[in-house]
N, C-alpha and C positions, 0 to 999 in steps of 0.2 A: 296247473298253469294253463292258461289259454293258448290257442294256436297263434294268436296275433303276438302276444308277448313273447313266445318262443321264437317266432320269426324275426322280431326286433333283435332280441339278443343274439341271434344267429348272425344277422347282418353286422352289428357292432363287433362281434368277434371277428368276423371275416375281415372287415375293414381294418380292425387293430392289427390282425396279423399281417396284412398287406402292408400297412404303414412301417411295422417292424421289419418286414422284409426289405422294404425301401430303404430304411435307415442302416440295416447291416450291409446292404449293397453300397450305400453312399460311402461308408467308412472302408469298405473292402477295396474299392477302386479308386478313391479320390486321390491315392498317392501315385497312381500309374497315369491316369488320364487327366488329372486336374479337377478342382473342386466343382466348378461350374458343370462340367460334362457328367461328372458323377452324380450331381444333384438332379439333372434332367433324367439320367437313366434310372435313379432311384424312384423319382416321382412316377415315371411311366410304368415302372414295375409295380409300384403300389397300386396304381389305378387299374392296371390289367389285372392283378391278382384279386384285387377288391370285386371287380366285376365277375370275374370267372368263378371266384368261391361262392359269392352270393348267388350266382346263377346255378351252380352245382349243388351246393349245400343247403341253401336256404329256399329252394324253389318249392317245398312242401311246407307249409306253415304248420302242419300237424306233427312234425317230427318230435321225438322225445328227446329229453336232456341228454340222454346217453348218445343218441345219434349226433346231437350237436357237438358232444365232447369228441366223439370219434372223427367228426367232420374237421373240428379244429386241429386234433392231432395229425389228421391227414394233410390238411393245409400247411401246418407248421413244417412238416416233413419235406413237403413240396417246396416251400419257400427256402428251406435250408439247403436242399439240392440245388435250387436255381441260383442261390447266392454262391455256393460252392463252385458250381459250373462258370459263373460269371467271373468269380476270382481267378479260376484256373485260365480262362480265356484271357483275362487282362495280363496275367503273369506271362502267358505264352507270347502275346503281342510284345509285351516289353522286352522278353528275351530275344524275340526276333529283331526288335529294333536295335537292341544293343549289339547283337551280332552283326546287323547290317552297318551300324556306325563303325564298328571295329573294322569290318572289310573295307568300308570306304576310307578309313583312316590309313590302314595299310596300303592300300592302292595309291593314295595320294602320296605317301612316303616313298613308295616305289617309283612313282612319276618324277617327284623331285629329285630322288637319287639319279634316276637315268638321265634327267635334265642337266644335273650338275656335272655328271660324268661326260656327257656330250660337250658340255661347255669347256670342261677341262681339256678334252681332246681337241677341240677347235682352237683353244688357246696355244696348245703345243704345236699344232700345224702352223697356226699364225707365226709364232716364234721361229719355227724352223724356216718358214718362207722369208721372214725378215733377215734371217741369219744368212740364207742363201743369197739374198739380195745385196746384202752388205758385202759378202764375200766376192760377188760378182762385180760390184762397184769397185772394190779395192783392187781387184785383179786388173780391170780396165783402167783405173787410175795408174796402176803400175806400169801397164804397158805403155800408157801415153808418156809418162816419165821417162821410161827407157828407150823411147822412140828415137830420141835425139833430135826432134824437131824444135827448132828455136821459136820462141814466141815473137809477136811483133815488138821490135825495140830491143830484145834480148841481145842480139848479135852486136848492136851498136854499143849497148852496155859493156859487153864482154870485151869489145875492142879499147873501151876507155879504162879497163882495169889495169893497175900496175902494182908494183911492189912498194908497200909502204914501210916507213921506218921513222924513228925519232931521233931529232938531232939533240945536242947537248942541252939546249934551252927548253926541251920538252915539246917542241914543235912538231907536229905530223908533217912528214915530207914524203913526197911520191918520187920514185925513181925516175929521173930525166925531167921532172917538173920544176920550173922556176917559182918556188914558194917565198923566197926571201926577197921582199921589195927593196929597191935602191932608195932609201928615205932621203939621203942628202944629195941625190943625183950625181955623185961623182963617179958613177960607173963601176964602183967596187961595192959588192954586197957584203957588208961587215957584220949584219945581224945586229946584235945588242951594242956593238961598237960603233955604230953609225953616229955621225956628227958629233956634237960637243954637249956636254951635260950642262944645263942651265944653272945658275946659281940658286941654291936652295937655302932655306931657313931652318933653324932648330925648332923654332916656335912661331906662331903667328905674332904679328906686330900689335902691340897693345893688348896681347892676350886674347884677341878675338879675330877669327879668320873671317874672310868674306864668304858669302854663300855661293860657293862654286857651282851649286846646282843650277843658278840662273843661266850657266852657259849651256846651250842646247848640246845634247850629247854626253853631259856629265850628270850621272845619277848618284844616289846615295853611296853605293859600293864604289864607284869610281872616284868620288870625292874623298873617301877614306884613304884610297890608294894614293891620290895626289898628296895628301897631308902626311902620308907616311914617307913619301919622296922628297918633302920638304917645301911644297908649293901650297900656299894658303891664301893668295891674294890675286885679284884681278890684274894688277899691275905687273906681277910677276910674269903672268902668262902673256899680257900685252907686249911685254919686252922681248919675247923670244923671236930670235931670227931663223933663218932656214936651217942652220945646223943644229939649234937647240930643239926645233920642232922635229927634225929628223931623230934626234937622240930620244925624245920623249915617246915619239911614235913606235921606235923600236924597243923601248923598255916598259911599256905599259902592258903588264901581264894580264892576258886575257882581253885586252882591248887595244892591241897594236894598230897603229895607222889611224886612231880615232881623233887625233889632234888636227891633222891636215884634212881629214875627211869631213868633219863637221865646222871646220873654220874657227877654231877655239880663239885664235889671235884677235881676229877681227871683232868677235863678240866681246872679248875680254877688254879691248881698247875702249869700246863704247861704254861699257859697264864701269871701267876704271875712271873714266871722265865723269861719272855721275849720270850717265844717260841710261835709257832702258830700251830693250828690244821687246818684239811681241812675246817672245818665249819667257823672258824674264817677268813680264807682267803677269803671265799665266801662273808662273810659279809664285810670285808674291800674292796672287788672289787665292792661292790654294788649289788651283785646278790641275796641277800636275803631280804633286807628291803629297 
């Protein structure tokens, strides 16, 4: 075989071995550094080995086939060693990266734990301060209450206080206070025995009562009370004299004195004659109830 043919075979073998080494390196480190980075490294290794091997082994075109075989074996061993070293380096870097990540995670966890502990301590301190402040405030308030200093208007209110009791009619009375008016003006405060009871009816005339709510001061509840007392019509109220007004004033439970205070008799006279008042107009228009 000619030297030229032998040289060409040598170069083909060298470049084939270089490409094979590059492929081995690609699959060895792609899992650790990524496919693109591994591809670049494999290409660089293949080019480098191709140039070196062809330079060292195929420099002499007159080498024998046995020399070529020996060169190929030597190159293969070199490539295998380089690939192994590259894999070991990648594994070492990956281990270092994993260790660094673990240390960083541990450090971060320690920092979080310390921060949480510090926050809890601050919360306890704040709660203690609030408790102390509340205690001091309560103590100060207690001192003010126990000081005996009367507030503005408190002394006047204390002087107006009296002993309250309830009479037989259930009316609240104050000791020494004149709470029972003299409704009939006879100088004697008889309470519910004041004046004379007006004439009452057992039922409304014609079965229909007047709308007593047209009298200012008579609401639905008071109208019901008047019906229970036997008063259903305007002309009944219009006929009341001073004694009758005094009796009704004294016996309207919960509304005592309302008859004279709101001038029921005067209003009832107008309404009994078929007239109207400003208030009765509002009631008829539905503006009141």
